[in-house]
C-alpha positions in Angstrom: 92.0 140.9 156.0 90.7 137.5 155.4 93.0 134.8 154.3 91.8 133.1 151.2 93.8 130.0 151.8 97.2 128.9 150.7 97.8 129.4 147.1 97.9 126.2 145.0 101.0 124.9 143.3 102.3 127.3 140.7 102.0 126.1 137.1 105.4 125.0 135.7 106.4 126.6 132.5 108.3 124.3 130.2 110.3 124.8 127.1 108.4 124.2 123.8 108.6 120.6 122.7 110.2 119.6 119.5 107.9 117.5 117.3 108.9 113.9 117.2 110.2 112.3 114.0 107.0 110.2 113.8 104.9 113.4 113.9 107.0 115.1 111.3 106.7 112.1 109.0 103.0 111.8 109.6 102.6 115.5 108.9 104.6 115.0 105.6 102.4 112.1 104.6 99.2 114.0 105.4 100.5 116.9 103.3 101.3 114.6 100.4 97.8 113.0 100.6 96.2 116.5 100.6 98.3 117.6 97.6 97.4 114.4 95.7 93.7 114.9 96.6 93.8 118.5 95.3 95.5 117.4 92.2 93.0 114.7 91.6 90.1 117.2 91.9 91.8 119.7 89.7 92.6 117.0 87.1 89.0 115.7 87.1 87.6 119.2 86.7 90.0 120.0 83.8 89.4 116.6 82.0 85.6 116.9 82.5 85.6 120.3 81.0 87.9 119.3 78.1 85.8 116.2 77.5 82.6 118.3 77.4 84.2 120.7 74.9 85.4 117.8 72.7 81.9 116.2 72.8 80.1 119.5 72.0 82.5 120.3 69.1 82.4 116.9 67.5 79.1 115.4 68.4 75.7 116.2 66.9 73.0 117.9 69.0 69.7 116.2 68.8 67.8 117.1 71.9 68.2 117.5 75.7 69.2 113.8 76.0 72.3 114.6 73.9 73.4 117.1 76.5 72.8 114.6 79.4 74.9 112.0 77.5 77.7 114.5 76.9 77.7 115.4 80.7 77.5 111.7 81.8 80.2 110.4 79.4 82.5 113.4 80.0 82.3 112.7 83.7 82.9 108.9 83.3 85.9 109.4 81.0 87.4 112.1 83.1 87.1 109.9 86.2 88.7 107.0 84.5 91.5 109.1 83.0 92.2 110.9 86.3 92.4 107.5 88.1 94.8 106.1 85.5 97.0 109.2 85.4 97.3 109.1 89.2 98.0 105.4 89.2 100.7 105.7 86.5 102.4 108.5 88.5 102.6 106.6 91.8 106.4 106.2 91.5 106.7 110.0 91.2 105.2 110.2 94.7 106.8 107.2 96.4 110.4 107.1 95.0 112.4 109.9 96.8 115.0 110.4 94.0 112.4 110.4 91.3 110.2 112.8 93.3 113.1 115.1 93.9 113.9 115.1 90.2 110.3 115.7 89.2 110.0 118.5 91.7 113.2 120.1 90.5 112.1 120.1 86.8 108.8 122.1 86.9 109.3 123.3 83.4 108.6 119.8 82.2 105.3 119.8 83.9 104.2 123.0 82.3 105.6 122.0 78.9 103.9 118.6 79.1 100.5 120.1 79.9 100.9 122.7 77.1 101.9 120.0 74.7 98.8 117.9 75.6 96.5 120.9 75.1 98.2 121.8 71.8 97.8 118.2 70.6 94.1 118.3 71.4 93.7 121.6 69.5 95.8 120.1 66.6 93.5 117.1 66.5 90.6 119.3 65.7 92.5 121.4 63.2 93.5 118.2 61.3 90.0 116.6 61.7 87.3 116.4 59.1 83.5 116.7 58.9 81.6 113.5 58.6 78.1 112.1 58.8 76.6 109.3 60.9 73.4 107.5 60.5 71.2 107.6 63.7 68.0 105.7 63.2 67.8 106.5 59.5 68.7 110.2 60.1 72.0 111.5 58.7 73.7 113.7 61.3 76.7 115.9 60.7 79.6 115.3 63.1 83.2 116.4 63.2 85.9 113.8 63.5 89.0 115.0 65.2 92.3 113.2 64.5 91.9 110.2 66.9 95.6 109.5 67.7 96.5 113.2 68.3 93.4 113.6 70.5 94.2 110.5 72.6 97.8 111.4 73.1 97.0 115.0 73.9 94.3 113.9 76.3 96.6 111.5 78.2 99.5 114.0 78.3 97.2 116.7 79.7 95.8 114.4 82.3 99.1 113.0 83.4 100.9 116.4 83.7 97.9 118.0 85.4 97.6 115.1 87.9 101.2 115.5 89.0 101.8 119.2 88.7 103.8 120.6 91.5 105.3 124.1 92.0 109.0 123.7 91.5 111.1 124.2 94.6 113.5 126.6 92.8 110.5 128.9 92.0 109.7 129.1 95.7 111.5 131.7 97.8 114.2 130.1 99.9 112.6 131.4 103.1 109.4 129.4 102.4 110.9 126.1 101.4 110.4 123.2 103.7 112.3 120.0 103.4 110.3 117.4 101.6 109.6 113.9 102.9 112.5 111.6 101.9 115.2 114.2 101.4 118.3 114.5 103.4 117.1 117.6 105.2 113.9 115.9 106.3 115.9 112.8 107.5 118.1 115.1 109.6 115.1 116.4 111.5 
């Protein structure tokens, strides 16, 4: 029997480490940034689609250039609206008490988004046909009610940009403490 040499030091097994408070806080911040990013993308997509539908229903179709204009302006307006909705809602993300209240009242998010969509539809119901002069050519357009359309648009954007699944609708076993709450501070 040949001797293979003395065995090396045995690896030491250690107990699993508990994440530090800094890591827990960083993970919470990264999670919040990921949620805000997903909400921004979803809001942009919804507002772009809504803007395109509004443009198609109210504007005249002349040629392919009209479609390009609808796409371009729908994207620009959706981008500006999404940015403004996210900026207005910054306190909902940064103030712990306000965030906890917002998260605890998910019905308001759903009702606000539905109210915004209903106001957009109502703006078209209460609108009227009209004509515009484009280079000497009379074009038929549909004028939705401007105030209702604007208020509905802004409500839909805001509530979509800050929609969160309410904590009480989540099974208790899947709930994690949120950043800024007493349970998260205790960690």
